[in-house]
C-alpha positions in Angstrom: 91.4 70.5 105.3 94.7 70.8 106.2 94.6 67.6 108.5 93.4 65.7 105.7 96.1 67.1 103.5 98.6 66.1 106.1 97.0 62.5 106.9 97.3 62.1 102.8 101.0 63.1 102.9 101.5 60.5 105.9 99.9 57.8 104.2 101.7 58.2 101.0 105.0 58.7 103.1 104.2 55.2 104.6 103.8 53.9 101.0 107.2 55.3 100.3 108.0 58.5 98.3 109.6 58.0 94.8 110.6 61.6 94.5 110.7 64.6 96.9 111.9 67.8 95.4 111.3 71.2 93.6 109.9 71.4 90.2 110.2 74.7 88.1 107.7 75.2 85.1 108.5 78.2 82.7 105.5 80.3 82.6 106.7 83.2 80.3 110.2 83.8 78.7 112.1 84.3 81.7 109.3 83.6 84.5 109.0 80.4 86.2 106.5 78.9 88.7 108.1 76.7 91.4 106.3 73.7 92.8 106.9 71.4 95.6 106.5 67.9 94.3 106.2 64.5 96.2 105.7 61.1 94.1 104.7 58.1 95.8 104.3 55.0 93.4 101.7 56.2 90.9 100.4 58.9 92.8 101.7 62.6 92.8 101.1 65.6 94.6 102.3 69.2 94.0 101.7 72.6 95.3 103.0 76.0 94.1 105.7 77.6 96.4 106.5 81.0 94.4 107.6 82.4 91.1 110.9 83.5 90.0 111.6 86.2 87.5 115.4 85.7 85.7 115.1 88.9 84.3 114.7 90.9 87.3 116.3 88.5 89.7 113.2 88.4 91.9 111.6 85.6 93.8 107.9 85.7 95.3 106.5 83.6 97.6 102.9 82.0 98.0 101.4 84.2 100.7 99.1 81.6 102.2 97.9 77.9 101.7 94.9 77.5 99.5 93.9 73.8 99.0 92.3 74.7 95.5 95.7 75.2 94.4 96.7 71.6 95.2 97.5 69.4 92.2 97.1 65.8 92.3 97.1 63.0 90.1 99.1 60.1 88.3 102.4 59.5 87.2 104.2 56.5 85.8 107.9 56.1 85.9 109.9 53.6 83.5 113.4 53.3 84.9 115.9 52.4 82.3 119.1 51.7 84.3 120.4 55.3 85.6 118.1 57.0 83.1 114.2 56.7 83.5 111.1 58.1 81.5 108.4 59.6 83.2 104.6 60.6 82.2 102.2 62.2 84.4 98.6 63.5 84.4 97.3 65.9 87.1 94.6 68.4 87.9 93.8 70.9 90.6 91.5 70.2 93.5 89.9 73.6 92.6 89.1 72.6 89.1 87.7 69.2 90.4 85.3 71.3 92.8 84.2 73.4 90.3 83.5 71.0 87.4 79.8 70.6 88.0 79.5 74.4 87.8 81.4 75.2 84.8 81.7 71.8 82.9 85.6 71.8 82.1 88.3 70.5 83.7 91.7 71.5 83.1 94.2 68.2 82.9 97.7 69.2 83.0 100.5 66.9 82.2 104.1 66.4 81.7 106.4 64.0 79.9 110.3 63.9 80.3 113.3 61.9 81.3 115.3 62.0 84.1 118.7 60.6 85.7 119.2 59.1 88.9 122.7 59.5 90.6 122.8 57.9 94.1 119.5 59.7 95.5 119.9 62.7 93.6 117.7 63.0 90.8 117.5 65.7 87.9 114.3 65.5 85.3 113.4 67.5 82.5 110.7 67.4 80.0 107.7 69.2 78.2 104.4 70.4 79.6 101.2 69.4 78.2 97.6 70.7 78.9 94.1 69.6 77.8 90.8 71.2 78.9 88.4 68.6 79.4 84.6 69.4 78.4 85.7 71.9 75.9 83.8 72.0 72.6 86.6 73.4 70.7 89.1 70.3 72.2 91.6 72.7 73.7 95.2 70.8 73.9 98.2 72.5 74.2 101.9 70.8 73.6 105.0 73.1 73.0 108.4 72.6 73.3 108.9 75.8 74.7 106.7 74.9 77.8 109.2 72.9 79.8 109.8 71.9 83.2 112.8 71.0 85.3 112.7 69.1 88.6 115.3 68.4 91.1 115.2 66.3 94.2 115.9 63.2 96.0 114.5 59.9 94.7 114.2 56.4 96.6 
């Protein structure tokens, strides 16, 4: 599975990364999940690398690689000069693998704006969540659930 992931990253690298960086998403009041994020064209890959708690000033790394935590999906970037708008929808490998068993699929998303200065990029926006297959139609969009991404763009 690691070879397959490495092959996918190399193919996406050949296509050309449009963003390589770190994304922080707030989970609770002062706890943030940190992800490594790679965007190539309309494709996006994210993997959790750790958690940071501002209150206790503690950083915890993910102990081992688990392919079920890998997030993949589509993103759309609308450039407007130095500023751009971005929308994305993605899910995890684990959710896709378990879809036939439980009949639900968690679809995550983000909608935000960013600023490009040379090769540096700063992006911020709100997070979305939709549980596909749930008869109660769970959809979550909250301004309190936000993300911040910093990295390089090409």
